[in-house]
C-alpha positions as CSV (number, residue, x, y, z in Angstrom):
1,X,69.9,109.0,93.2
2,X,73.6,109.6,92.7
3,X,75.5,108.2,90.0
4,X,78.6,105.7,90.5
5,X,81.8,107.7,90.3
6,X,85.0,107.0,88.2
7,X,86.3,104.6,91.3
8,X,83.3,103.9,92.7
9,X,83.6,99.9,93.9
10,X,86.6,97.9,93.6
11,X,85.7,96.9,90.0
12,X,85.4,100.0,88.6
13,X,88.5,101.6,90.4
14,X,90.6,98.7,89.3
15,X,89.6,99.2,85.6
16,X,90.0,102.8,86.0
17,X,93.6,101.9,87.3
18,X,94.4,99.9,84.5
19,X,92.8,102.5,81.6
20,X,94.9,104.8,83.2
21,X,98.5,103.0,83.3
22,X,97.6,101.9,79.5
23,X,96.9,105.6,78.2
24,X,99.5,107.2,75.8
25,X,100.7,109.8,78.2
26,X,103.9,110.8,76.8
27,X,107.3,111.1,78.1
28,X,107.1,111.3,82.1
29,X,109.5,112.3,84.6
30,X,112.6,110.6,85.1
31,X,115.3,110.2,88.4
32,X,118.7,109.6,86.8
33,X,119.9,106.7,88.0
34,X,123.4,108.6,89.0
35,X,121.6,110.9,91.9
36,X,123.2,109.6,95.5
37,X,121.5,110.2,98.7
38,X,124.6,109.1,100.3
39,X,124.4,110.5,104.3
40,X,120.7,111.3,104.2
41,X,118.3,110.1,106.3
42,X,115.0,108.5,105.2
43,X,112.0,107.8,107.0
44,X,109.4,105.4,105.3
45,X,106.2,104.1,106.4
46,X,104.1,101.0,105.0
47,X,107.7,99.3,104.0
48,X,107.3,96.5,105.0
49,X,106.0,95.2,101.5
50,X,104.8,96.7,97.9
51,X,104.4,99.8,97.5
52,X,106.1,101.0,100.2
53,X,109.1,98.4,99.9
54,X,109.9,98.8,96.5
55,X,110.7,102.8,97.6
56,X,112.5,101.7,100.4
57,X,114.4,99.8,98.3
58,X,115.0,102.6,95.8
59,X,116.1,104.9,98.4
60,X,118.6,102.3,100.3
61,X,120.1,101.5,96.4
62,X,120.8,105.5,96.0
63,X,123.0,105.4,99.6
64,X,120.4,106.6,102.1
65,X,120.4,105.2,105.9
66,X,116.3,103.9,106.5
67,X,114.1,103.9,109.2
68,X,111.7,102.3,108.7
69,X,108.1,102.2,111.0
70,X,105.9,99.1,110.7
71,X,103.7,97.4,112.5
72,X,105.2,94.4,115.0
73,X,106.6,90.9,112.7
74,X,107.6,92.8,109.9
75,X,110.8,91.7,110.4
76,X,111.4,90.8,107.1
77,X,111.6,94.0,105.3
78,X,114.9,94.8,106.2
79,X,116.3,91.4,104.8
80,X,114.4,92.7,101.6
81,X,116.2,95.9,101.6
82,X,119.4,94.5,102.3
83,X,118.7,91.9,99.6
84,X,119.1,94.5,96.7
85,X,121.3,97.4,99.1
86,X,123.5,95.0,101.1
87,X,125.5,97.8,102.9
88,X,122.6,99.8,103.6
89,X,121.8,100.6,106.8
90,X,118.3,99.7,107.9
91,X,116.1,99.8,111.1
92,X,112.9,98.7,111.9
93,X,111.0,100.7,114.7
94,X,107.6,99.2,115.9
95,X,104.3,101.6,115.3
96,X,101.0,101.1,114.8
97,X,99.7,103.8,113.2
98,X,96.3,103.2,114.1
99,X,96.9,103.9,117.8
100,X,97.5,107.5,118.6
101,X,99.7,106.3,121.4
102,X,101.8,104.4,119.4
103,X,102.5,107.2,116.9
104,X,103.6,109.7,119.6
105,X,106.1,106.5,121.1
106,X,107.5,106.7,117.9
107,X,108.0,111.0,117.4
108,X,109.3,110.4,121.5
109,X,112.1,107.9,120.1
110,X,113.2,109.7,117.3
111,X,113.2,113.0,119.4
112,X,115.0,111.7,122.3
113,X,117.9,110.3,120.0
114,X,118.1,113.7,118.6
115,X,117.6,112.2,114.8
116,X,117.6,114.5,111.6
117,X,115.3,113.0,109.1
118,X,116.3,114.7,105.3
119,X,113.1,112.8,104.0
120,X,109.5,111.7,105.3
121,X,108.0,109.5,103.1
122,X,104.1,108.9,103.9
123,X,103.2,105.4,102.0
124,X,101.5,103.4,104.6
125,X,97.6,103.0,103.5
126,X,94.4,100.5,104.4
127,X,92.0,99.5,102.5
128,X,89.3,97.2,104.5
129,X,86.7,95.2,103.5
130,X,83.7,97.3,105.0
131,X,83.7,99.4,107.7
132,X,86.0,99.7,110.6
133,X,86.9,101.9,113.2
134,X,90.0,102.7,115.6
135,X,90.2,102.2,119.3
136,X,90.2,106.0,119.1
137,X,86.6,105.7,117.3
138,X,87.6,107.0,113.9
139,X,87.2,104.9,110.4
140,X,90.0,102.9,109.8
141,X,90.8,104.7,106.5
142,X,90.5,108.0,107.9
143,X,92.4,107.6,110.9
144,X,95.4,105.6,108.9
145,X,95.0,107.3,105.3
146,X,95.2,110.6,106.9
147,X,95.0,111.1,110.1
148,X,98.1,109.8,111.3
149,X,99.9,111.2,108.6
150,X,98.6,114.4,110.4
151,X,99.9,113.5,113.4
152,X,103.5,112.0,112.7
153,X,104.0,115.0,110.6
154,X,103.1,117.7,112.8
155,X,105.2,116.0,116.0
156,X,108.4,115.6,113.6
157,X,107.9,119.2,112.4
158,X,107.4,120.0,115.9
159,X,110.0,118.8,117.4
160,X,112.5,119.3,115.1
161,X,113.1,116.1,113.8
162,X,112.1,117.2,110.5
163,X,114.0,120.3,110.3
164,X,112.8,123.7,108.8
165,X,116.5,125.3,108.7
166,X,118.4,122.2,106.3
167,X,119.7,123.3,102.5
168,X,118.6,122.3,100.1
169,X,115.4,121.7,102.1
170,X,114.5,118.2,103.9
171,X,111.5,116.9,101.9
172,X,108.2,115.3,102.7
173,X,106.7,112.4,100.2
174,X,103.4,111.5,101.1
175,X,101.2,108.6,98.6
176,X,97.4,109.3,98.0
177,X,95.0,108.7,94.8
178,X,93.7,109.3,92.1
179,X,90.4,108.5,93.6
180,X,90.0,111.5,95.8
181,X,88.6,113.5,92.5
182,X,85.5,110.6,92.9
183,X,85.2,111.6,96.5
184,X,82.2,114.1,97.5
185,X,83.0,118.0,99.2
186,X,84.4,117.7,102.8
187,X,82.2,118.1,105.5
188,X,83.8,120.4,107.9
189,X,81.0,119.0,110.7
190,X,81.2,115.3,109.7
191,X,85.2,114.8,108.1
192,X,85.9,113.0,111.5
193,X,82.6,111.1,111.5
194,X,82.8,106.8,111.7
195,X,79.6,105.7,109.3
196,X,78.7,102.1,108.6
197,X,79.5,100.9,105.0
198,X,79.6,97.8,103.4
199,X,81.7,96.2,100.2
200,X,80.2,98.3,97.9
201,X,81.0,101.5,99.1
202,X,84.9,101.1,100.5
203,X,86.3,102.7,97.6
204,X,83.7,105.4,97.9
205,X,85.0,106.2,101.8
206,X,88.9,105.5,100.3
207,X,88.5,108.5,97.9
208,X,87.3,110.8,101.1
209,X,90.2,109.6,102.9
210,X,92.5,110.3,100.0
211,X,90.5,114.1,99.4
212,X,91.3,114.3,103.3
213,X,95.1,113.4,102.6
214,X,95.9,115.8,99.6
215,X,93.7,118.6,101.1
216,X,95.8,118.8,104.0
217,X,99.4,118.4,101.8
218,X,98.3,121.7,99.9
219,X,97.9,123.4,103.4
220,X,100.9,121.7,104.3
221,X,102.9,122.9,101.3
222,X,101.5,126.3,101.8
223,X,102.1,126.7,105.5
224,X,105.5,125.8,104.9
225,X,106.5,127.9,102.0
226,X,108.1,131.2,102.3
227,X,109.4,134.1,100.6
228,X,112.6,132.3,100.0
229,X,111.6,129.4,99.5
230,X,110.0,126.6,101.3
231,X,110.9,125.2,104.9
232,X,110.1,122.1,104.1
233,X,109.0,120.7,100.4
234,X,105.8,118.8,100.6
235,X,105.2,116.9,97.3
236,X,102.5,113.9,97.1
237,X,101.6,112.0,94.2
238,X,99.2,108.8,93.4
239,X,101.3,105.7,92.1
240,X,98.6,104.5,89.8
241,X,97.3,101.0,89.7
242,X,100.2,98.6,91.4
243,X,100.5,94.8,91.9
244,X,100.3,95.2,95.5
245,X,98.3,93.3,99.1
246,X,96.4,97.0,99.5
247,X,93.4,94.9,98.7
248,X,94.1,92.0,100.8
249,X,90.9,92.3,102.4
250,X,88.2,92.2,99.4
251,X,85.6,90.0,99.1
252,X,86.3,86.5,98.4
253,X,83.9,86.2,95.5
254,X,86.0,89.5,94.1
255,X,89.7,88.5,94.7
256,X,90.4,86.2,92.2
257,X,89.3,88.5,89.7
258,X,91.0,91.4,91.0
259,X,94.3,88.8,91.2
260,X,94.3,88.2,88.0
261,X,94.1,91.8,87.2
262,X,96.8,92.9,89.0
263,X,99.1,90.2,87.8
264,X,98.1,91.0,84.2
265,X,97.7,94.8,84.0
266,X,99.3,96.4,87.2
267,X,102.4,97.8,87.3
268,X,105.3,96.1,89.9
269,X,106.2,97.5,92.6
270,X,109.4,98.6,91.7
271,X,108.1,100.5,88.4
272,X,105.5,102.0,90.6
273,X,108.3,103.3,93.2
274,X,109.7,105.6,90.3
275,X,107.5,108.8,90.9
276,X,108.3,108.6,94.6
277,X,111.8,108.1,94.4
278,X,111.6,111.0,91.8
279,X,109.9,113.5,94.5
280,X,112.2,112.2,97.0
281,X,115.6,112.8,95.7
282,X,114.9,114.7,91.8
283,X,118.1,117.5,92.4
284,X,115.9,120.1,89.7
285,X,112.9,120.2,92.5
286,X,114.8,122.1,95.3
287,X,113.8,125.2,95.9
288,X,110.1,123.7,94.8
289,X,107.0,122.6,96.6
290,X,103.4,121.4,96.5
291,X,104.7,119.3,93.0
292,X,101.8,116.3,92.4
293,X,101.9,113.5,90.1
294,X,99.8,111.1,88.8
295,X,101.7,108.2,87.7
296,X,104.7,109.8,85.9
297,X,103.5,112.9,84.9
298,X,102.5,116.4,86.9
299,X,99.0,117.7,87.3
300,X,96.7,119.5,89.3
301,X,95.0,118.0,92.3
302,X,90.8,118.2,92.6
303,X,89.7,122.1,92.8
304,X,88.5,120.9,96.4
305,X,92.0,119.8,97.7
306,X,93.7,122.8,96.9
307,X,91.3,125.3,97.8
308,X,92.5,127.3,100.8
309,X,89.9,127.5,102.6
310,X,89.1,124.2,102.9
311,X,92.4,123.7,103.6
312,X,92.3,126.1,106.6
313,X,89.4,124.7,107.8
314,X,91.1,121.5,107.9
315,X,94.0,122.1,108.9
316,X,92.6,123.5,111.6
317,X,90.1,120.4,112.7
318,X,92.6,117.9,112.1
319,X,95.1,119.7,114.3
320,X,92.7,120.0,117.0
321,X,92.3,116.1,116.9
322,X,96.4,115.0,116.8
323,X,97.1,117.9,119.2
324,X,94.4,116.1,121.9
325,X,96.4,113.0,121.3
326,X,99.5,114.8,122.1
327,X,98.3,115.6,125.4
328,X,96.9,112.7,126.5
329,X,93.9,111.9,128.5
């Protein structure tokens, strides 16, 4: 009988996040407040609320022009950014990351406009109350937390929307989770198969989706690196316990406890966004790639995630899936 993992179950994962946040670590990374992003264009997913909105606000405050792909009905994100950076250029574009056709349409728009991004922050993520599938027949978390990022990044790179010739290199920052350490090893024959599970197993499957993401990010960093440095720099992070709405689908009996713990012990989105802003803008990271931050400290990802053989297998399998979406029915 398998033993419960450190992040197994919503309450266990919540307590682990609290312990991580308050464990003494010494000084961490810090982005100097004078660092500016004037003239740079950043695309941030999942910026309608919570951590993604705080990241967008932080980038705008430093002068970046923002493109924010959101699901329809989230126009308030623009007003929230302008509230802290009144002079910012902000554009909202419609996208549903659970729809391959919607992601393709977004990329078509950016390509046809000749956009060239300096920064891509993939922050969007979901944690449903129980197993759900997307119209593509995939588990919702595997689709949104992993494959939508693969689809988006590969299209932007292939189209030149994320240029490989920028100096210093353009950056990709992906938001993951320490829950990836508790996931079982990736099964190359079953990684994309939807399974039925209930509330008690949601966090385990969330960790699975994040392990897929981190393994693919490590492979992406390897493939975009070169003898003269990265063509595009790739970094990832776990922001730790954030007081956000990501657990809004938690069952009713546990939501009051989760809400209380979040309000009392979790970091605000603004504070939790600081490591992401560091990876996005820190000048001393120019020429580096593959940095992983847990909270504000660099560390190694799980061995499975950094395994080149695992990464190559996943790269091929996920790539075949998203290339099939691109070609259409």
